[in-house]
N, C-alpha and C positions, 0 to 999 in steps of 0.2 A: 508621387510615384518614386519609390526608392530603388532605382535600378541604375547600374552603369550603362553606357552605350557607345556611339561612334559618329564620324563626321560625314556630311552629306556629299552625294555625288551630283554633279550637274553635267549634262551633256547638252549640246546646242540643239536648237529646234529649227526646222525648216518648214516651208509652207506645206500644208496638207489639207486636202479636202475633207478627209474623215480620219477618225482615230485609227492608227495602225498603218497609215500610208505616209508617203513623203520620204525625203532623203534622210538617211541615218547619219549620226555624227561619226566622224572618223577619228582614229587615234592619233593622227598627225596634226590635229588642230592645236594651236598654242593654248597653254593653260593660263587663264587670266581670271580676274574677278568678274563677277556677273554684272557689276554696275548697278545703277538705281533701278527701282521697280518701274516697269513700263506703265504708262497711263493709258487712258482710252484714246488719246490722240493717235491716229494711224501712223504718223511719222515716228512717234516715240515707240509704238508697238513694233513697227518694222525694224527700227534700229535695234530694239532689244532682241528681236528674233534673229537678226543677223549677227548678234553679239557673240563674243567668244564662248567657247565651251571648255569645260574641264574634263577631259576624257579620263576614264578609269584605267590606270596603267596596269599592264600585266604583272609587273614586278618580278623580282628574282624568284627562282624556283621554290625557295623555302617559304615564300609568302603566297604561293598559289593555293587555291582551294584543292584539296586532295582529290584524286580521281575516285569515282565511286567504287572501283574494284579494289581500292586500297583496304584490304581486310584488316590490317594492323591498325590503321587509323580508326576504322569503325569499331573495332574491339575496344580500343582505348576510350572512345566516346561512350560506348555501351557500359563499360566499367564505371566511368565517371557518373553516368546517369543513374546506375544502380546504387552507387554510394550515396548520391544526393537524395534519391527517392527513399532510401531506407533510413535516412536521418530522422530522429525524433527529438523534439524539444520539450522541456518541462515548462508547463504553463506558469506564467507570472515571474519566473526567474529571469535574471538579466540575460539578454540575448535572444529570448524566445520570439518576441514579435519581429525583431529585425531579421533573425535567422529564418523564420518561416517565410517572410517576404522574399528574401534572397533565394531561399530554397525553391519556392514556387516559380520565381522568375527564371532562374537558370534551368530548372527542370523543364519548364514549358518550352523554353527556346531550344533546348537540346532535342526534346521530343517532337516539337511541331515545326522546327525550322532546320536545325543542323543535320540531324540524322536522316530525314527524308532526302535532303540534297546530297548527302554522301552516298546514299543507296541508289538514287536515280538521277541520271544526267539530264533527263528530258522533262523535268518539272517546269510547268508554266511559270513565267515571271509574274509574281503577285505584286500589284501596285495597290497600296492601301491609301485611301483618301480619309484623312483624320482631321480632327480639329475641334474648334469651339462650338458651343451651342448656338444655333441660329446663323452660322457662318455661310450656309448655303452648300454644304458638302453634297447632299443628295441631289440638289439641282445641278451642281457641277458634274457629278457622276453621270446623270442623264445626258448632260450636254456633251460630255466626252464620248459616251457610247453612241450618241446620235438617236436614241430612242428612250422611252421611259422604262427603266428597269427597277427603280426604287421610288418609294413615296416620299413626298416632301410635306412640309407644313408643321402645324403646332404639335402634332403627335410625336415628332421625332425626338424632342428632348426627353420624352417620358417613355419611349420604347427602347427595347434592347435587342432588336432583331436586325442584325447587319445583313447586307445584301451583297452577294458576290456575283458579278457579271463575267461570263467567260464564253468562249466559243463552244458550241455543242460537242466538238471533238475532245474538249478538255474537261467536260463536266464530271466525268467519272473519276478523274484524278482528285477532285475535291469531295469525294464521298467520305463516309466515316472511316473507311479502311486506310485512307492515306493522309487526310488533312485534319488535324486536330481531332483525333478519334473520340475524345470525350464530349464533343459538342454535337447536340442533335441538330438535324437540318431537314429542310423540306425543299423540293424542287418547285420552282414557280411555274404556274401554268396560266398562260394568257396575261391579262392585265396585272401590272405590278401591284402587289398587296403586301402589307407588312406581315411578318410572321409572328409567332408567339414570342413572348419575352424569353430571351436566352436562346433563341433558335436562329441558325444561319439559313438564309434564303438563297438558294442557288438559282440564278437567272441565266439560262443558256440562251444566247442570241448570236445570230450570224453577223451582227454589227461588230462583234469583237473578233479580232484576228486570232488565229490559232497561236498558242504559246504564250498568251498574255491574259491576265485576269485583273479585274478592277473591283476593289472591295470598298463598300460604303460602311464605315465603322461607326459605333456609338460615339457620343460626345465625350471628349476627354475631360471636360469640366462639368459633367452632369451632376445634378443635385443628388443623384442616386450613386452611392459609392461603387456598387456592383457594375454600373455602366462604364465608368472609366477604367475599372479593372478589366472589364471585358474588352474594351478598346485596346488596352495595353497588350492583352493576349494576342490580338490580331496583328498589332504592330510588330510584336516579337516574331511573328511568322512571315512577315512581308519582306520582299526584296527592295522595294522602293517606297518611300513615303511621299505623298502629296499632302502637305500640312496646310489646312485652311483656317484662318482666323480673321477677325473683323477689325476695323479701324478703332472700334471702341473697346476691344478685349485683347488686343495683341500684347499688352503689357502685363496681363494677368500671370500670376506665379505659376498656375497650373499649366499654362501654355508652355512656359519656358522649362518646366520640369520635363515635358515630353521632348521638346526641341533639344535639350541638353542630353537626353538619352540618345537621340540620333547622333549628336556630335560625338559623344563618348564612344559609340560603337562604330563610327565611320559609316553610318547607314546612308545609302544613296537617297537624296531628298530634293524636293522642290517646295517652295513656300509660296502660298497664295494669300494675299491680303484682300479681303472682300469689303464691300460697302464703303469704299473710299470716297469721302465727300469732295465736291469740287473746291469748296473754300478750304484753304489751308492744306491742299493736297500735297504740294511739294514738301512742306515742312513735315507733314506726317510720314511721307514715304522716306524722307531723309532720316527721320528719327528711328523708324523701324529698321532701316538699313544699318544704322549705327548700332542698334541693339544686336542685330545679327552678327555684325563684325565683332562687337565686344564679347559675344558669347561663343566665338569660334565658329560661326556659321556663315561667314562672309562668302564662301564659295557656293552656297546653295543658289540654285536658280530661283528667281523671284518674279512674281506676277501680281498684278493689281486688277481687281474688278471694281469698276466705278459704282458709286451709290445709285447712279441713274440707270444702271443696266436693267433692262426689262426682262421679265420671265414670261415665256410663252410655252404652254404645254409642259410645264415643269422643267424648262430648259432656259439657259441664258440666251439672249438674242445678240449680244455684242460679239465682236471678233476676238475678245480676250480669251474666251473659251477655245476659239480656234487656235489661238497662240499656244495655249497650254496643250491642246491636242497635238499641235505640231511638235512641241517639245517631247511629249511622250512617244510620238511616232519616231523621232530620232533615237530616243532611248531604247524603244522596244521593237523597232521595225525589222531588225535583222537578228538572226540567231546569235551571231558573233557579238553584236552590241549588247543584246540581252545578257549574254554570258559575262561581259565586262561588268555590267551593273550588278548582277547577282553575285559575281565573284568578289567585288568590292565589299558588298554588304556581308557576305559570308566570312571573308577574312576579318572584317571588323568585329564580327561577333566572336569568332575564335580568339582574336586578340584580346577582346574584353574579358575572356575567361581568366586571363592572367591576373586580373585584379578582382573579378567577381567571385571566383572560387576561393582564393585566399581570404577575401572578406567574409565569405560564408564560414570558412574554417575558423576565423577569429571569433565569430559569434558562437560557434561550437565550443571553442576554448573558453569563452566567457561562461557558458553553461557548465562546462566541465569543472572550471575553477569554483563556481558556486557550489556544485555538488561535492567537490573535494573539501571545501570548507565545512559543509554540513556533515559529511561523513566523518571527517576528522573530529568534529565536535562530539559526535556520538562515541567514537572509539575512545577519545581522551576522557570523556566524562565517565564512562563505565569502567575504563581502566583505573581511573582514580578511585572509583567506588570500590573496586576489588582491593586496591591498596589500603584504603581506609578500613575496610572490613577485616582484611588480613592482619593489620596492625592491632585493631581493637580486639581481635580474638586472642591475642597473645601477650599484650603488654600490661595486663592487669587493670586497665582503665575501666573495665566493666565491673570489677570487684569493689564497688562502692555503693553507697546509698542502700537501696532496698535489698539488692542481692547480697551484699556483705552482711547486712543485718540479719537476713534469714539464715545465712551460713553460720554466723556466730551463735544464733539461737540453737541450731541443731548441734553444733560442736559443744556448746556449754551444757547441753542437756544430757550428755553422755550417750546420745543416740548412736554416735559413730562407734564407740566401744561396744555397745550392745549388738550392733550389726555384724561385728567380727568377734565370734565367740569360739572357744575351743570345741572341737568335735566331741560329742558325748556329754558335754555339760549342758544341762537343761537351762534354757533361758528362764529368767525369773518371770513368773506369770504376772502380768500387769492387769490392773483393773480396767474396766471399760473406760472410765474417765481418762486414765493415763494413756490407754491405747488411742483414744480419740485425739488427745492432745498431741501425742507423738505423730499420728497421721497428719494432723493439721500442720505441724512444723515441717515435716518432710514435703507435704503438698505445697506449702508456702515457698519452700526453697525451690521446688521444681518450677513453680509459676514464676518466681523471680529470675531463674535461669532463662526460661522461655521469653519472659518480657524483655530482659536485657539483650538477648540475641535478636529478638524481633525489632527492638528499638534501633539497634545498630544497623541492621540491614535496611529497615524502612528509611531511616534518616539518610543513609548513603544513597539509596535508590532515588529518593526524592531530590536530594542535592544534585545527582547526576541528571535527572530529568529537567530540573530547573536550569541547569547549566546549558543543556542542549537547547532548550526552548529559548534561552537568552541569546545564544549565538545564532540560531535559526532566524529569530525575529530581527536580528541586525542585518541579515542578508536581504537585499531588496527582493520582495516577492516571497520571502520565506514564511511570512505570517500564515498564509493559507496552509502550507505544509505542516507547520507546527500545530496549528489548531486541529487539522485533520488527524495528526498522529495522536494528540492528547485525547481526542474524542472517539478513538477507535473502540469498537466493542472488545471487552475482555480486560480493559484497563481497570484499575481499582481493586483487583483481586489479590494484591500483593500480600497483605496481612494473612489472609486465609492460606495462601500458598506457603508462606514462611512457617506458620504454625504446623502445617502438615509436614514440611521438611524437617523441622526441629524434632517433632514427635518421632518420625521414622529414624532420625539420627540417634536419638536416645535409645530406641529399641535395638539399633545396630550395636551401640556401645554395650548394652546389657548382654547381648549375645556374645560379643567379643570377650567380655570379662568372665562370663560363664564358661566359655570354651577354654580360656587361659587358666582358670581355676581348676577345671576338670583335668587338664593335661599336666598341671604341676602337682606332682605326687605329694610333696610336703604339705601343700595347701590342702589338697583333697583329703589327706590323712589326718591333719591336725586342726584345720579351721573350717568352719562353715560361715557363710556371709549372705547378707541381703543384697541381691544384685541391683535392685533399684537404688539403694543408698550408695553402694559402691559406684554405680554409674554417675551419680551426682558428685561424689568425691572426685572422680576422674575428670568430670567437666570443670569443676572448680580449679583443679590443677592445670588443665589445658588452657584455661582462661588467664593464666599468668599469676597464680597465687604467690609463687615464690618471688616473682618480680615485684608484686605489690608490696610484699614485706620489705624488699630492699629499696622501695621508693620508685619502682618502675611504673606503677599505676598512679597516675597523677591524682593527688587528693584522695587516695584510697584510705578507707577507714583502717584503724590499727587492727591487724589480724589478731585473733585469739584462738585458743584451742589447738589441737594437734595439727601438724602439717599434713595436708592431703598427700603430698609426695611420700612422706615417711610411712604413712599408713599403707599406701599402695605398693611401695617397695617391699615392705614387710610381707605383703600379701602375695605379690606376683614375682618379686625379684626385679632388679634394675633392668636387665635386658628385655624381659617380657613386658615390663611396663613401657619401655621405650617403643617397642613394637606396637603395643596397643595404642599408645598416645599418637604415634605417627599415622597409623591407620585411621584412628578416629578423627584426627585433624584433616587428613586428606579427604575423608568422607564428607566432613562438614564443608570444606572449601569447594569440593565438587558440587555439592548441593547449592551452596551460595552462588557459585558461578552459573549454575543452571538457572537460578532465579534471576540473576542479572541479565543473562542472555534472553530470558523471556521478557524482562522489563524493557529491553531495547528493541524488541520486535516491532512495536508500532512505528518507531522512528525508521528502522530499516525498511519496513514495508512501505512507508510513505515515500522514501527515496526511490525504492524499486518501482513503485507505481507512477512516479513523476516523469519517467522516460527521459532522464538526463542522459545525454550522449555518452557513449563509452569513451574510455581514456584514449583509445587509439583512433577515434573517428576523425579528429582534426588532422592527425599525422597522415592518415590515408587520403584526405582531401589535398593536402600539400603534395603528396606523392603523385596523385592523379594529375595535378596541374603540371608537374614536371614531366610525367609520361606523355601528356598531351603536347608539350613543347618538343619532345624528342620525336614523336610520331608524325607531326604535321609536315 
């Protein structure tokens, strides 16, 4: 059980004939340690029953439980509950498991224990009998009530149907509307029978005094994990714990996890050790007492049920049960004393929020940090891709290999000069073979341009994706998110999208050059040109031809033929060429950025669907803790 908690309350016990009667402890009794666990020897029992008590102090005003009419306090608690309820954690990322446990823990106690007690001052005192499998909890409950209200025997470790015994006047308070609303329940009619798994059985009986309820909870160390989680839920809603364990199981780790919860939350508590053997009894009781002391539980009232205790009618026959009943009579016999017990537990729970809520906030921060690392990886990788593509589009590095070879073929063939001819002069009529060869050269250059741009964008996108994947897989739990992002529908269409964008970009350039030529009178009057070839010339210039000639393009082939920029300036003029070039470059960058944005969508979608807490979630929790301290 991964919960913080509080320290036990013990009030003295006096003689009582039945549960709920007998003298109540008084607040002027001296606070002392409870001493060793009583044995079945009557003198030891009587001595323990006359033993000192540790009354629950009223404490200074700032430590009192707030009055139910304190609207401000209730509003602060409601705000805290809403913030915690609305938290979401990303599966598998650091902090998810711990955060969800803390979230469920604090939320349940706010909903099932704290807020009901703020809203209503007349809530019955709830005493939860909890503990180990086979410790005799159900038998003890029947013994304390004085009649059979819960079943005992071999089914108890395997069932998850707790039984709540209360006076008929209080049974309505434990309905779905008031007590743990999410839990289904059934009212017991006649002979005690177990309910369905996961269902609370309400046992109304006149044997219980008004204002007090006794709850038989599932085993805290059940082999079924849901059972001890169920038990923890009830303990979170209780005012006082009677924790029962056996002489053979009291040292189990699970037992001490629950006892330490009570210690950390200052929960009012008594401890019962059952099945205590005659041989070695004193040594065993001393050892258990030492463990209680060492774990900060030395003030808890302690009781021992001997191994020889007989069970008749599903109840203990020894006077140890009477002793425990007397203790509970002192604790719960008067409204003022019940208030002391419940106030101590209430204040302990509120105090525990000082550490529990910030711990929840720290788990939220862990998730936020993991999300921040993963988001930064996406932003950085695709920003770097933009930078690489921007550089590659202008530094001449693309003008090598196949693209430069295709350009030189076109330039050397005189195709450029033929595409720009004086108006009125007839173009030399070429034969079919020559036309086909010319078309092949231009088509090869166009393919080379497309392939070079495609290779630049694809390699940059792949590098970005690989970098994101690398960082994500280094984050604990990030493997699943990375795999999910890479396998999302729609990935793998990059090449097709790039070709489409490049084709549309080339058509846009052709339209720009045509419009520029039509508006420039000298060009329109003197020269006619092939827009497709001029588009290719402009692209070669945009890709950094001049820089490649001056060495800007690393390992670029030696350029030959006329300079694209000289041809274009002569055709459009320097100012018009700059305008066309700027618009064409911005058009291409815009299209490339759109491709990059689409490429990162699977990663962004994976992060969005992971439900990583928002950046301000942890801050709000810290603020809520501060507001709670101010309002209490």
